[in-house]
Each structure stands twice: as C-alpha cells, then as structure tokens.
N, C-alpha and C positions, 0 to 999 in steps of 0.2 A: 166746724160750721154746722149750724142747725137751721133747716128751712123754717120759714114762718108757718104758723099753724094753719093758715088758710091759703097755702101755696097754690092750690087748684084755682081758687077764686082770683088770686093775683095773676096767675098764668092766663086765665081766660078774659079778665077785664081790664088789666093794667095797660095803659097807653104806652108806657115805657117798653113793655114786652112787645107790643105790636110794632112799635117803631124800630126796635132792635131787629125784629124779623124782616122788616122792610129794608133796613140796612144790609142785612145778610143777602137778601135777594139782589140788591144793587151790586154788591160785591161779586155775586155769582154771574150776573149779567155782564159785568165788566170783563170777566175772565172768558165767558163763552161767546158773546156776541161778535167779537172780531173775526171768529172763524166763519161766520155766516154773513155778516154785513160789515162793510168797510166804509160806510158813508157817515157813521156816528162819530162826532168829534171826539178826539182823544182826551180822556180825563173827565168826561161828563159824568160817568157813573161814580168816579172817585169823589167828585164834588158833591153829588147827590148823597152818597154814603156819609160824607163828612157832615152835611146839613142834618140829615136824619138822625145820625148818631148824636149830634149835639142836642137835637130836640128830644131824643130819648133820655139823655142825661138830665135835662130840665124837667121832663115829665116824671122822672123818678122821684123828684122832690116836691111835686105838686100833689095835694090831697086828691085822691081818687076814690070817692065815696063807695063805689061798688066793690072795692077791694078791701074795705075795712071789715074786721071781724065783728060779729054780732048781727049782721044783716044777712040772715040765712034764707034767701029766696031762690036758692038753686033748685 
C-alpha cells in the first residue's frame, strides 16, 4: 500500500478523517464514562459511533476540494 502523494493535506482537511476521529472519541467515551457517570443510557455512544462511522464512509466518497492535489495553499 502506498499513501496518496498529498496525505498531509488529506489528513488535515478531509471530513472522512475528522468523522473517524470523532467515532474513535465516542468509542473511548463509551468505555470510560461508565466508571464516572452512570446516568447515561446504555448504548448511546455505540449508536453515535455507528452514525458517525456511516457519515465518514459517505464523506470518503464525496469530493472534498481542499484535499485535491494541485491546490498548494498550505
């Protein structure tokens, strides 16, 4: 596997990456919060993770102009 030539730009500007990071945060919160707070309904973060992961998958296939090569405004 070879990374795309503009991987830094993709990492910085792609919505799919941002949404995957948000999904990872929800997964971490689901694991950690029950130790501190027991009033959050069970499975809420699992549902949020599912929705955000689906949005990241969709965003991966949508043109994101700031990630395209040739636009060197970094």
